[in-house]
mmCIF file of the protein (N, C-alpha, C, O) and its ligand, coordinates in Angstrom:
data_MODEL
# 
_entry.id   MODEL 
# 
loop_
_entity.id 
_entity.type 
_entity.pdbx_number_of_molecules 
1 polymer     1 
2 non-polymer 1 
# 
_entity_poly.entity_id                      1 
_entity_poly.type                           'polypeptide(L)' 
_entity_poly.nstd_linkage                   no 
_entity_poly.nstd_monomer                   no 
_entity_poly.pdbx_seq_one_letter_code       MEKKRIIPIEIDDHFKLFGKEAWEVVYGEKCPVCNVRIDEYGFCSCGSGGD 
_entity_poly.pdbx_seq_one_letter_code_can   MEKKRIIPIEIDDHFKLFGKEAWEVVYGEKCPVCNVRIDEYGFCSCGSGGD 
_entity_poly.pdbx_strand_id                 A 
# 
loop_
_entity_poly_seq.entity_id 
_entity_poly_seq.num 
_entity_poly_seq.mon_id 
_entity_poly_seq.hetero 
1 1  MET n 
1 2  GLU n 
1 3  LYS n 
1 4  LYS n 
1 5  ARG n 
1 6  ILE n 
1 7  ILE n 
1 8  PRO n 
1 9  ILE n 
1 10 GLU n 
1 11 ILE n 
1 12 ASP n 
1 13 ASP n 
1 14 HIS n 
1 15 PHE n 
1 16 LYS n 
1 17 LEU n 
1 18 PHE n 
1 19 GLY n 
1 20 LYS n 
1 21 GLU n 
1 22 ALA n 
1 23 TRP n 
1 24 GLU n 
1 25 VAL n 
1 26 VAL n 
1 27 TYR n 
1 28 GLY n 
1 29 GLU n 
1 30 LYS n 
1 31 CYS n 
1 32 PRO n 
1 33 VAL n 
1 34 CYS n 
1 35 ASN n 
1 36 VAL n 
1 37 ARG n 
1 38 ILE n 
1 39 ASP n 
1 40 GLU n 
1 41 TYR n 
1 42 GLY n 
1 43 PHE n 
1 44 CYS n 
1 45 SER n 
1 46 CYS n 
1 47 GLY n 
1 48 SER n 
1 49 GLY n 
1 50 GLY n 
1 51 ASP n 
# 
loop_
_struct_asym.id 
_struct_asym.entity_id 
A 1 
B 2 
# 
loop_
_chem_comp.id 
_chem_comp.type 
_chem_comp.mon_nstd_flag 
ALA 'L-peptide linking' y 
ARG 'L-peptide linking' y 
ASN 'L-peptide linking' y 
ASP 'L-peptide linking' y 
CYS 'L-peptide linking' y 
GLU 'L-peptide linking' y 
GLY 'peptide linking'   y 
HIS 'L-peptide linking' y 
ILE 'L-peptide linking' y 
LEU 'L-peptide linking' y 
LYS 'L-peptide linking' y 
MET 'L-peptide linking' y 
PHE 'L-peptide linking' y 
PRO 'L-peptide linking' y 
SER 'L-peptide linking' y 
TRP 'L-peptide linking' y 
TYR 'L-peptide linking' y 
VAL 'L-peptide linking' y 
ZN  non-polymer         . 
# 
_pdbx_entity_nonpoly.entity_id   2 
_pdbx_entity_nonpoly.name        ? 
_pdbx_entity_nonpoly.comp_id     ZN 
# 
_pdbx_nonpoly_scheme.asym_id         B 
_pdbx_nonpoly_scheme.entity_id       2 
_pdbx_nonpoly_scheme.mon_id          ZN 
_pdbx_nonpoly_scheme.ndb_seq_num     1 
_pdbx_nonpoly_scheme.pdb_seq_num     101 
_pdbx_nonpoly_scheme.auth_seq_num    101 
_pdbx_nonpoly_scheme.pdb_mon_id      ZN 
_pdbx_nonpoly_scheme.auth_mon_id     ZN 
_pdbx_nonpoly_scheme.pdb_strand_id   A 
_pdbx_nonpoly_scheme.pdb_ins_code    . 
# 
loop_
_atom_site.group_PDB 
_atom_site.id 
_atom_site.type_symbol 
_atom_site.label_atom_id 
_atom_site.label_alt_id 
_atom_site.label_comp_id 
_atom_site.label_asym_id 
_atom_site.label_entity_id 
_atom_site.label_seq_id 
_atom_site.pdbx_PDB_ins_code 
_atom_site.Cartn_x 
_atom_site.Cartn_y 
_atom_site.Cartn_z 
_atom_site.occupancy 
_atom_site.B_iso_or_equiv 
_atom_site.pdbx_formal_charge 
_atom_site.auth_seq_id 
_atom_site.auth_comp_id 
_atom_site.auth_asym_id 
_atom_site.auth_atom_id 
_atom_site.pdbx_PDB_model_num 
ATOM   1   N  N  . MET A 1 1  ? -2.421 -23.424 5.615   1.00 0.00 ? 1   MET A N  1 
ATOM   2   C  CA . MET A 1 1  ? -0.980 -23.136 5.452   1.00 0.00 ? 1   MET A CA 1 
ATOM   3   C  C  . MET A 1 1  ? -0.740 -21.677 5.717   1.00 0.00 ? 1   MET A C  1 
ATOM   4   O  O  . MET A 1 1  ? -1.379 -20.829 5.095   1.00 0.00 ? 1   MET A O  1 
ATOM   5   N  N  . GLU A 1 2  ? 0.138  -21.362 6.598   1.00 0.00 ? 2   GLU A N  1 
ATOM   6   C  CA . GLU A 1 2  ? 0.413  -19.976 6.964   1.00 0.00 ? 2   GLU A CA 1 
ATOM   7   C  C  . GLU A 1 2  ? 1.580  -19.416 6.175   1.00 0.00 ? 2   GLU A C  1 
ATOM   8   O  O  . GLU A 1 2  ? 2.602  -20.071 5.969   1.00 0.00 ? 2   GLU A O  1 
ATOM   9   N  N  . LYS A 1 3  ? 1.389  -18.183 5.742   1.00 0.00 ? 3   LYS A N  1 
ATOM   10  C  CA . LYS A 1 3  ? 2.471  -17.521 5.020   1.00 0.00 ? 3   LYS A CA 1 
ATOM   11  C  C  . LYS A 1 3  ? 3.597  -17.126 5.947   1.00 0.00 ? 3   LYS A C  1 
ATOM   12  O  O  . LYS A 1 3  ? 3.359  -16.739 7.090   1.00 0.00 ? 3   LYS A O  1 
ATOM   13  N  N  . LYS A 1 4  ? 4.793  -17.220 5.474   1.00 0.00 ? 4   LYS A N  1 
ATOM   14  C  CA . LYS A 1 4  ? 5.958  -16.852 6.283   1.00 0.00 ? 4   LYS A CA 1 
ATOM   15  C  C  . LYS A 1 4  ? 5.995  -15.328 6.443   1.00 0.00 ? 4   LYS A C  1 
ATOM   16  O  O  . LYS A 1 4  ? 5.968  -14.588 5.460   1.00 0.00 ? 4   LYS A O  1 
ATOM   17  N  N  . ARG A 1 5  ? 6.056  -14.890 7.658   1.00 0.00 ? 5   ARG A N  1 
ATOM   18  C  CA . ARG A 1 5  ? 6.103  -13.469 7.934   1.00 0.00 ? 5   ARG A CA 1 
ATOM   19  C  C  . ARG A 1 5  ? 7.553  -13.026 8.046   1.00 0.00 ? 5   ARG A C  1 
ATOM   20  O  O  . ARG A 1 5  ? 8.306  -13.493 8.900   1.00 0.00 ? 5   ARG A O  1 
ATOM   21  N  N  . ILE A 1 6  ? 7.918  -12.111 7.159   1.00 0.00 ? 6   ILE A N  1 
ATOM   22  C  CA . ILE A 1 6  ? 9.300  -11.636 7.147   1.00 0.00 ? 6   ILE A CA 1 
ATOM   23  C  C  . ILE A 1 6  ? 9.496  -10.537 8.191   1.00 0.00 ? 6   ILE A C  1 
ATOM   24  O  O  . ILE A 1 6  ? 10.502 -10.508 8.899   1.00 0.00 ? 6   ILE A O  1 
ATOM   25  N  N  . ILE A 1 7  ? 8.510  -9.632  8.272   1.00 0.00 ? 7   ILE A N  1 
ATOM   26  C  CA . ILE A 1 7  ? 8.617  -8.557  9.235   1.00 0.00 ? 7   ILE A CA 1 
ATOM   27  C  C  . ILE A 1 7  ? 7.764  -8.945  10.457  1.00 0.00 ? 7   ILE A C  1 
ATOM   28  O  O  . ILE A 1 7  ? 6.591  -9.286  10.304  1.00 0.00 ? 7   ILE A O  1 
ATOM   29  N  N  . PRO A 1 8  ? 8.344  -8.893  11.664  1.00 0.00 ? 8   PRO A N  1 
ATOM   30  C  CA . PRO A 1 8  ? 7.556  -9.153  12.863  1.00 0.00 ? 8   PRO A CA 1 
ATOM   31  C  C  . PRO A 1 8  ? 6.357  -8.219  12.967  1.00 0.00 ? 8   PRO A C  1 
ATOM   32  O  O  . PRO A 1 8  ? 6.488  -7.018  12.728  1.00 0.00 ? 8   PRO A O  1 
ATOM   33  N  N  . ILE A 1 9  ? 5.213  -8.741  13.314  1.00 0.00 ? 9   ILE A N  1 
ATOM   34  C  CA . ILE A 1 9  ? 3.983  -7.947  13.336  1.00 0.00 ? 9   ILE A CA 1 
ATOM   35  C  C  . ILE A 1 9  ? 4.132  -6.722  14.241  1.00 0.00 ? 9   ILE A C  1 
ATOM   36  O  O  . ILE A 1 9  ? 3.526  -5.685  13.975  1.00 0.00 ? 9   ILE A O  1 
ATOM   37  N  N  . GLU A 1 10 ? 4.923  -6.828  15.295  1.00 0.00 ? 10  GLU A N  1 
ATOM   38  C  CA . GLU A 1 10 ? 5.069  -5.717  16.255  1.00 0.00 ? 10  GLU A CA 1 
ATOM   39  C  C  . GLU A 1 10 ? 5.681  -4.483  15.622  1.00 0.00 ? 10  GLU A C  1 
ATOM   40  O  O  . GLU A 1 10 ? 5.411  -3.361  16.049  1.00 0.00 ? 10  GLU A O  1 
ATOM   41  N  N  . ILE A 1 11 ? 6.498  -4.688  14.611  1.00 0.00 ? 11  ILE A N  1 
ATOM   42  C  CA . ILE A 1 11 ? 7.176  -3.531  13.993  1.00 0.00 ? 11  ILE A CA 1 
ATOM   43  C  C  . ILE A 1 11 ? 6.707  -3.286  12.582  1.00 0.00 ? 11  ILE A C  1 
ATOM   44  O  O  . ILE A 1 11 ? 7.260  -2.440  11.879  1.00 0.00 ? 11  ILE A O  1 
ATOM   45  N  N  . ASP A 1 12 ? 5.707  -4.005  12.166  1.00 0.00 ? 12  ASP A N  1 
ATOM   46  C  CA . ASP A 1 12 ? 5.234  -3.880  10.779  1.00 0.00 ? 12  ASP A CA 1 
ATOM   47  C  C  . ASP A 1 12 ? 4.193  -2.774  10.678  1.00 0.00 ? 12  ASP A C  1 
ATOM   48  O  O  . ASP A 1 12 ? 2.992  -2.997  10.828  1.00 0.00 ? 12  ASP A O  1 
ATOM   49  N  N  . ASP A 1 13 ? 4.700  -1.579  10.418  1.00 0.00 ? 13  ASP A N  1 
ATOM   50  C  CA . ASP A 1 13 ? 3.817  -0.412  10.390  1.00 0.00 ? 13  ASP A CA 1 
ATOM   51  C  C  . ASP A 1 13 ? 2.816  -0.495  9.236   1.00 0.00 ? 13  ASP A C  1 
ATOM   52  O  O  . ASP A 1 13 ? 1.660  -0.095  9.378   1.00 0.00 ? 13  ASP A O  1 
ATOM   53  N  N  . HIS A 1 14 ? 3.265  -1.012  8.104   1.00 0.00 ? 14  HIS A N  1 
ATOM   54  C  CA . HIS A 1 14 ? 2.378  -1.092  6.977   1.00 0.00 ? 14  HIS A CA 1 
ATOM   55  C  C  . HIS A 1 14 ? 1.196  -2.007  7.283   1.00 0.00 ? 14  HIS A C  1 
ATOM   56  O  O  . HIS A 1 14 ? 0.052  -1.696  6.951   1.00 0.00 ? 14  HIS A O  1 
ATOM   57  N  N  . PHE A 1 15 ? 1.487  -3.136  7.920   1.00 0.00 ? 15  PHE A N  1 
ATOM   58  C  CA . PHE A 1 15 ? 0.395  -4.056  8.268   1.00 0.00 ? 15  PHE A CA 1 
ATOM   59  C  C  . PHE A 1 15 ? -0.566 -3.395  9.261   1.00 0.00 ? 15  PHE A C  1 
ATOM   60  O  O  . PHE A 1 15 ? -1.781 -3.573  9.177   1.00 0.00 ? 15  PHE A O  1 
ATOM   61  N  N  . LYS A 1 16 ? -0.021 -2.655  10.170  1.00 0.00 ? 16  LYS A N  1 
ATOM   62  C  CA . LYS A 1 16 ? -0.864 -2.002  11.169  1.00 0.00 ? 16  LYS A CA 1 
ATOM   63  C  C  . LYS A 1 16 ? -1.750 -0.935  10.522  1.00 0.00 ? 16  LYS A C  1 
ATOM   64  O  O  . LYS A 1 16 ? -2.895 -0.729  10.924  1.00 0.00 ? 16  LYS A O  1 
ATOM   65  N  N  . LEU A 1 17 ? -1.193 -0.265  9.512   1.00 0.00 ? 17  LEU A N  1 
ATOM   66  C  CA . LEU A 1 17 ? -1.924 0.801   8.839   1.00 0.00 ? 17  LEU A CA 1 
ATOM   67  C  C  . LEU A 1 17 ? -2.987 0.244   7.913   1.00 0.00 ? 17  LEU A C  1 
ATOM   68  O  O  . LEU A 1 17 ? -4.136 0.688   7.930   1.00 0.00 ? 17  LEU A O  1 
ATOM   69  N  N  . PHE A 1 18 ? -2.603 -0.718  7.115   1.00 0.00 ? 18  PHE A N  1 
ATOM   70  C  CA . PHE A 1 18 ? -3.499 -1.158  6.034   1.00 0.00 ? 18  PHE A CA 1 
ATOM   71  C  C  . PHE A 1 18 ? -4.103 -2.549  6.250   1.00 0.00 ? 18  PHE A C  1 
ATOM   72  O  O  . PHE A 1 18 ? -4.989 -2.958  5.499   1.00 0.00 ? 18  PHE A O  1 
ATOM   73  N  N  . GLY A 1 19 ? -3.635 -3.277  7.264   1.00 0.00 ? 19  GLY A N  1 
ATOM   74  C  CA . GLY A 1 19 ? -4.199 -4.568  7.512   1.00 0.00 ? 19  GLY A CA 1 
ATOM   75  C  C  . GLY A 1 19 ? -3.688 -5.649  6.575   1.00 0.00 ? 19  GLY A C  1 
ATOM   76  O  O  . GLY A 1 19 ? -4.177 -6.779  6.592   1.00 0.00 ? 19  GLY A O  1 
ATOM   77  N  N  . LYS A 1 20 ? -2.722 -5.307  5.772   1.00 0.00 ? 20  LYS A N  1 
ATOM   78  C  CA . LYS A 1 20 ? -2.104 -6.284  4.909   1.00 0.00 ? 20  LYS A CA 1 
ATOM   79  C  C  . LYS A 1 20 ? -0.670 -5.848  4.602   1.00 0.00 ? 20  LYS A C  1 
ATOM   80  O  O  . LYS A 1 20 ? -0.290 -4.703  4.846   1.00 0.00 ? 20  LYS A O  1 
ATOM   81  N  N  . GLU A 1 21 ? 0.099  -6.763  4.074   1.00 0.00 ? 21  GLU A N  1 
ATOM   82  C  CA . GLU A 1 21 ? 1.483  -6.421  3.776   1.00 0.00 ? 21  GLU A CA 1 
ATOM   83  C  C  . GLU A 1 21 ? 1.566  -5.558  2.532   1.00 0.00 ? 21  GLU A C  1 
ATOM   84  O  O  . GLU A 1 21 ? 0.632  -5.502  1.731   1.00 0.00 ? 21  GLU A O  1 
ATOM   85  N  N  . ALA A 1 22 ? 2.699  -4.888  2.381   1.00 0.00 ? 22  ALA A N  1 
ATOM   86  C  CA . ALA A 1 22 ? 2.879  -3.949  1.271   1.00 0.00 ? 22  ALA A CA 1 
ATOM   87  C  C  . ALA A 1 22 ? 2.755  -4.687  -0.068  1.00 0.00 ? 22  ALA A C  1 
ATOM   88  O  O  . ALA A 1 22 ? 2.208  -4.150  -1.031  1.00 0.00 ? 22  ALA A O  1 
ATOM   89  N  N  . TRP A 1 23 ? 3.264  -5.918  -0.118  1.00 0.00 ? 23  TRP A N  1 
ATOM   90  C  CA . TRP A 1 23 ? 3.230  -6.641  -1.373  1.00 0.00 ? 23  TRP A CA 1 
ATOM   91  C  C  . TRP A 1 23 ? 1.857  -7.249  -1.664  1.00 0.00 ? 23  TRP A C  1 
ATOM   92  O  O  . TRP A 1 23 ? 1.653  -7.842  -2.724  1.00 0.00 ? 23  TRP A O  1 
ATOM   93  N  N  . GLU A 1 24 ? 0.936  -7.106  -0.747  1.00 0.00 ? 24  GLU A N  1 
ATOM   94  C  CA . GLU A 1 24 ? -0.419 -7.641  -0.959  1.00 0.00 ? 24  GLU A CA 1 
ATOM   95  C  C  . GLU A 1 24 ? -1.387 -6.579  -1.429  1.00 0.00 ? 24  GLU A C  1 
ATOM   96  O  O  . GLU A 1 24 ? -2.502 -6.874  -1.859  1.00 0.00 ? 24  GLU A O  1 
ATOM   97  N  N  . VAL A 1 25 ? -0.937 -5.324  -1.338  1.00 0.00 ? 25  VAL A N  1 
ATOM   98  C  CA . VAL A 1 25 ? -1.823 -4.241  -1.769  1.00 0.00 ? 25  VAL A CA 1 
ATOM   99  C  C  . VAL A 1 25 ? -1.859 -4.190  -3.299  1.00 0.00 ? 25  VAL A C  1 
ATOM   100 O  O  . VAL A 1 25 ? -0.829 -4.277  -3.968  1.00 0.00 ? 25  VAL A O  1 
ATOM   101 N  N  . VAL A 1 26 ? -3.068 -4.047  -3.823  1.00 0.00 ? 26  VAL A N  1 
ATOM   102 C  CA . VAL A 1 26 ? -3.236 -3.994  -5.257  1.00 0.00 ? 26  VAL A CA 1 
ATOM   103 C  C  . VAL A 1 26 ? -3.106 -2.554  -5.727  1.00 0.00 ? 26  VAL A C  1 
ATOM   104 O  O  . VAL A 1 26 ? -3.775 -1.660  -5.209  1.00 0.00 ? 26  VAL A O  1 
ATOM   105 N  N  . TYR A 1 27 ? -2.245 -2.335  -6.707  1.00 0.00 ? 27  TYR A N  1 
ATOM   106 C  CA . TYR A 1 27 ? -2.034 -0.970  -7.194  1.00 0.00 ? 27  TYR A CA 1 
ATOM   107 C  C  . TYR A 1 27 ? -2.686 -0.813  -8.582  1.00 0.00 ? 27  TYR A C  1 
ATOM   108 O  O  . TYR A 1 27 ? -2.703 -1.724  -9.410  1.00 0.00 ? 27  TYR A O  1 
ATOM   109 N  N  . GLY A 1 28 ? -3.209 0.378   -8.771  1.00 0.00 ? 28  GLY A N  1 
ATOM   110 C  CA . GLY A 1 28 ? -3.818 0.692   -10.044 1.00 0.00 ? 28  GLY A CA 1 
ATOM   111 C  C  . GLY A 1 28 ? -2.880 1.498   -10.920 1.00 0.00 ? 28  GLY A C  1 
ATOM   112 O  O  . GLY A 1 28 ? -1.669 1.280   -10.956 1.00 0.00 ? 28  GLY A O  1 
ATOM   113 N  N  . GLU A 1 29 ? -3.499 2.452   -11.634 1.00 0.00 ? 29  GLU A N  1 
ATOM   114 C  CA . GLU A 1 29 ? -2.674 3.257   -12.529 1.00 0.00 ? 29  GLU A CA 1 
ATOM   115 C  C  . GLU A 1 29 ? -1.929 4.337   -11.783 1.00 0.00 ? 29  GLU A C  1 
ATOM   116 O  O  . GLU A 1 29 ? -2.195 4.598   -10.610 1.00 0.00 ? 29  GLU A O  1 
ATOM   117 N  N  . LYS A 1 30 ? -1.001 4.957   -12.466 1.00 0.00 ? 30  LYS A N  1 
ATOM   118 C  CA . LYS A 1 30 ? -0.179 6.018   -11.839 1.00 0.00 ? 30  LYS A CA 1 
ATOM   119 C  C  . LYS A 1 30 ? -0.985 7.305   -11.724 1.00 0.00 ? 30  LYS A C  1 
ATOM   120 O  O  . LYS A 1 30 ? -1.819 7.632   -12.568 1.00 0.00 ? 30  LYS A O  1 
ATOM   121 N  N  . CYS A 1 31 ? -0.692 8.027   -10.626 1.00 0.00 ? 31  CYS A N  1 
ATOM   122 C  CA . CYS A 1 31 ? -1.264 9.358   -10.460 1.00 0.00 ? 31  CYS A CA 1 
ATOM   123 C  C  . CYS A 1 31 ? -0.601 10.322  -11.423 1.00 0.00 ? 31  CYS A C  1 
ATOM   124 O  O  . CYS A 1 31 ? 0.627  10.365  -11.507 1.00 0.00 ? 31  CYS A O  1 
ATOM   125 N  N  . PRO A 1 32 ? -1.393 11.095  -12.151 1.00 0.00 ? 32  PRO A N  1 
ATOM   126 C  CA . PRO A 1 32 ? -0.816 12.041  -13.121 1.00 0.00 ? 32  PRO A CA 1 
ATOM   127 C  C  . PRO A 1 32 ? -0.114 13.216  -12.429 1.00 0.00 ? 32  PRO A C  1 
ATOM   128 O  O  . PRO A 1 32 ? 0.651  13.938  -13.068 1.00 0.00 ? 32  PRO A O  1 
ATOM   129 N  N  . VAL A 1 33 ? -0.360 13.408  -11.161 1.00 0.00 ? 33  VAL A N  1 
ATOM   130 C  CA . VAL A 1 33 ? 0.234  14.537  -10.446 1.00 0.00 ? 33  VAL A CA 1 
ATOM   131 C  C  . VAL A 1 33 ? 1.606  14.157  -9.892  1.00 0.00 ? 33  VAL A C  1 
ATOM   132 O  O  . VAL A 1 33 ? 2.581  14.874  -10.115 1.00 0.00 ? 33  VAL A O  1 
ATOM   133 N  N  . CYS A 1 34 ? 1.692  13.039  -9.175  1.00 0.00 ? 34  CYS A N  1 
ATOM   134 C  CA . CYS A 1 34 ? 2.958  12.703  -8.502  1.00 0.00 ? 34  CYS A CA 1 
ATOM   135 C  C  . CYS A 1 34 ? 3.648  11.501  -9.168  1.00 0.00 ? 34  CYS A C  1 
ATOM   136 O  O  . CYS A 1 34 ? 4.773  11.144  -8.817  1.00 0.00 ? 34  CYS A O  1 
ATOM   137 N  N  . ASN A 1 35 ? 2.959  10.891  -10.127 1.00 0.00 ? 35  ASN A N  1 
ATOM   138 C  CA . ASN A 1 35 ? 3.553  9.786   -10.886 1.00 0.00 ? 35  ASN A CA 1 
ATOM   139 C  C  . ASN A 1 35 ? 3.811  8.560   -10.023 1.00 0.00 ? 35  ASN A C  1 
ATOM   140 O  O  . ASN A 1 35 ? 4.672  7.741   -10.344 1.00 0.00 ? 35  ASN A O  1 
ATOM   141 N  N  . VAL A 1 36 ? 3.070  8.431   -8.933  1.00 0.00 ? 36  VAL A N  1 
ATOM   142 C  CA . VAL A 1 36 ? 3.171  7.269   -8.044  1.00 0.00 ? 36  VAL A CA 1 
ATOM   143 C  C  . VAL A 1 36 ? 1.918  6.421   -8.249  1.00 0.00 ? 36  VAL A C  1 
ATOM   144 O  O  . VAL A 1 36 ? 0.825  6.966   -8.408  1.00 0.00 ? 36  VAL A O  1 
ATOM   145 N  N  . ARG A 1 37 ? 2.060  5.115   -8.248  1.00 0.00 ? 37  ARG A N  1 
ATOM   146 C  CA . ARG A 1 37 ? 0.921  4.222   -8.418  1.00 0.00 ? 37  ARG A CA 1 
ATOM   147 C  C  . ARG A 1 37 ? -0.129 4.443   -7.320  1.00 0.00 ? 37  ARG A C  1 
ATOM   148 O  O  . ARG A 1 37 ? 0.191  4.531   -6.135  1.00 0.00 ? 37  ARG A O  1 
ATOM   149 N  N  . ILE A 1 38 ? -1.375 4.527   -7.750  1.00 0.00 ? 38  ILE A N  1 
ATOM   150 C  CA . ILE A 1 38 ? -2.467 4.703   -6.772  1.00 0.00 ? 38  ILE A CA 1 
ATOM   151 C  C  . ILE A 1 38 ? -2.865 3.318   -6.278  1.00 0.00 ? 38  ILE A C  1 
ATOM   152 O  O  . ILE A 1 38 ? -3.123 2.427   -7.087  1.00 0.00 ? 38  ILE A O  1 
ATOM   153 N  N  . ASP A 1 39 ? -2.917 3.129   -4.997  1.00 0.00 ? 39  ASP A N  1 
ATOM   154 C  CA . ASP A 1 39 ? -3.242 1.836   -4.458  1.00 0.00 ? 39  ASP A CA 1 
ATOM   155 C  C  . ASP A 1 39 ? -4.753 1.610   -4.399  1.00 0.00 ? 39  ASP A C  1 
ATOM   156 O  O  . ASP A 1 39 ? -5.538 2.482   -4.774  1.00 0.00 ? 39  ASP A O  1 
ATOM   157 N  N  . GLU A 1 40 ? -5.138 0.458   -3.937  1.00 0.00 ? 40  GLU A N  1 
ATOM   158 C  CA . GLU A 1 40 ? -6.572 0.069   -3.970  1.00 0.00 ? 40  GLU A CA 1 
ATOM   159 C  C  . GLU A 1 40 ? -7.441 0.945   -3.069  1.00 0.00 ? 40  GLU A C  1 
ATOM   160 O  O  . GLU A 1 40 ? -8.669 0.904   -3.152  1.00 0.00 ? 40  GLU A O  1 
ATOM   161 N  N  . TYR A 1 41 ? -6.804 1.733   -2.217  1.00 0.00 ? 41  TYR A N  1 
ATOM   162 C  CA . TYR A 1 41 ? -7.547 2.628   -1.346  1.00 0.00 ? 41  TYR A CA 1 
ATOM   163 C  C  . TYR A 1 41 ? -7.698 4.008   -1.976  1.00 0.00 ? 41  TYR A C  1 
ATOM   164 O  O  . TYR A 1 41 ? -8.399 4.866   -1.440  1.00 0.00 ? 41  TYR A O  1 
ATOM   165 N  N  . GLY A 1 42 ? -7.040 4.220   -3.112  1.00 0.00 ? 42  GLY A N  1 
ATOM   166 C  CA . GLY A 1 42 ? -7.126 5.493   -3.780  1.00 0.00 ? 42  GLY A CA 1 
ATOM   167 C  C  . GLY A 1 42 ? -6.095 6.465   -3.271  1.00 0.00 ? 42  GLY A C  1 
ATOM   168 O  O  . GLY A 1 42 ? -6.256 7.673   -3.448  1.00 0.00 ? 42  GLY A O  1 
ATOM   169 N  N  . PHE A 1 43 ? -5.029 5.977   -2.637  1.00 0.00 ? 43  PHE A N  1 
ATOM   170 C  CA . PHE A 1 43 ? -4.008 6.841   -2.126  1.00 0.00 ? 43  PHE A CA 1 
ATOM   171 C  C  . PHE A 1 43 ? -2.741 6.807   -2.977  1.00 0.00 ? 43  PHE A C  1 
ATOM   172 O  O  . PHE A 1 43 ? -2.367 5.764   -3.515  1.00 0.00 ? 43  PHE A O  1 
ATOM   173 N  N  . CYS A 1 44 ? -2.082 7.968   -3.090  1.00 0.00 ? 44  CYS A N  1 
ATOM   174 C  CA . CYS A 1 44 ? -0.776 8.031   -3.730  1.00 0.00 ? 44  CYS A CA 1 
ATOM   175 C  C  . CYS A 1 44 ? 0.064  8.981   -2.882  1.00 0.00 ? 44  CYS A C  1 
ATOM   176 O  O  . CYS A 1 44 ? -0.318 9.334   -1.766  1.00 0.00 ? 44  CYS A O  1 
ATOM   177 N  N  . SER A 1 45 ? 1.210  9.389   -3.420  1.00 0.00 ? 45  SER A N  1 
ATOM   178 C  CA . SER A 1 45 ? 2.115  10.225  -2.642  1.00 0.00 ? 45  SER A CA 1 
ATOM   179 C  C  . SER A 1 45 ? 1.529  11.609  -2.366  1.00 0.00 ? 45  SER A C  1 
ATOM   180 O  O  . SER A 1 45 ? 1.651  12.133  -1.259  1.00 0.00 ? 45  SER A O  1 
ATOM   181 N  N  . CYS A 1 46 ? 0.899  12.189  -3.374  1.00 0.00 ? 46  CYS A N  1 
ATOM   182 C  CA . CYS A 1 46 ? 0.415  13.569  -3.197  1.00 0.00 ? 46  CYS A CA 1 
ATOM   183 C  C  . CYS A 1 46 ? -0.983 13.596  -2.568  1.00 0.00 ? 46  CYS A C  1 
ATOM   184 O  O  . CYS A 1 46 ? -1.425 14.639  -2.085  1.00 0.00 ? 46  CYS A O  1 
ATOM   185 N  N  . GLY A 1 47 ? -1.666 12.472  -2.574  1.00 0.00 ? 47  GLY A N  1 
ATOM   186 C  CA . GLY A 1 47 ? -2.965 12.407  -1.917  1.00 0.00 ? 47  GLY A CA 1 
ATOM   187 C  C  . GLY A 1 47 ? -4.104 12.798  -2.771  1.00 0.00 ? 47  GLY A C  1 
ATOM   188 O  O  . GLY A 1 47 ? -5.244 12.786  -2.305  1.00 0.00 ? 47  GLY A O  1 
ATOM   189 N  N  . SER A 1 48 ? -3.858 13.159  -4.047  1.00 0.00 ? 48  SER A N  1 
ATOM   190 C  CA . SER A 1 48 ? -4.951 13.593  -4.906  1.00 0.00 ? 48  SER A CA 1 
ATOM   191 C  C  . SER A 1 48 ? -5.722 12.383  -5.417  1.00 0.00 ? 48  SER A C  1 
ATOM   192 O  O  . SER A 1 48 ? -6.897 12.504  -5.763  1.00 0.00 ? 48  SER A O  1 
ATOM   193 N  N  . GLY A 1 49 ? -5.091 11.241  -5.469  1.00 0.00 ? 49  GLY A N  1 
ATOM   194 C  CA . GLY A 1 49 ? -5.781 10.033  -5.928  1.00 0.00 ? 49  GLY A CA 1 
ATOM   195 C  C  . GLY A 1 49 ? -6.141 10.110  -7.387  1.00 0.00 ? 49  GLY A C  1 
ATOM   196 O  O  . GLY A 1 49 ? -7.025 9.393   -7.855  1.00 0.00 ? 49  GLY A O  1 
ATOM   197 N  N  . GLY A 1 50 ? -5.461 10.973  -8.109  1.00 0.00 ? 50  GLY A N  1 
ATOM   198 C  CA . GLY A 1 50 ? -5.688 11.084  -9.551  1.00 0.00 ? 50  GLY A CA 1 
ATOM   199 C  C  . GLY A 1 50 ? -6.852 12.002  -9.913  1.00 0.00 ? 50  GLY A C  1 
ATOM   200 O  O  . GLY A 1 50 ? -7.247 12.086  -11.076 1.00 0.00 ? 50  GLY A O  1 
ATOM   201 N  N  . ASP A 1 51 ? -7.388 12.675  -8.932  1.00 0.00 ? 51  ASP A N  1 
ATOM   202 C  CA . ASP A 1 51 ? -8.473 13.607  -9.242  1.00 0.00 ? 51  ASP A CA 1 
ATOM   203 C  C  . ASP A 1 51 ? -7.963 14.868  -9.957  1.00 0.00 ? 51  ASP A C  1 
ATOM   204 O  O  . ASP A 1 51 ? -8.752 15.753  -10.287 1.00 0.00 ? 51  ASP A O  1 
HETATM 205 ZN ZN . ZN  B 2 .  ? -0.562 11.689  -6.555  1.00 0.00 2 101 ZN  A ZN 1 
# 
């Protein structure tokens, strides 16, 4: 069963960047520096990754 794609793959920059949709990325705790959730790749807005 295939999931319905809301954004066409041709214009889906997030999918091209991360290989999955934005809502499929697992987020961890918030970065103490920028207060943005750190995703499963260890990235946040400021790029410190909570270090
Ligand atoms: Zn940050």
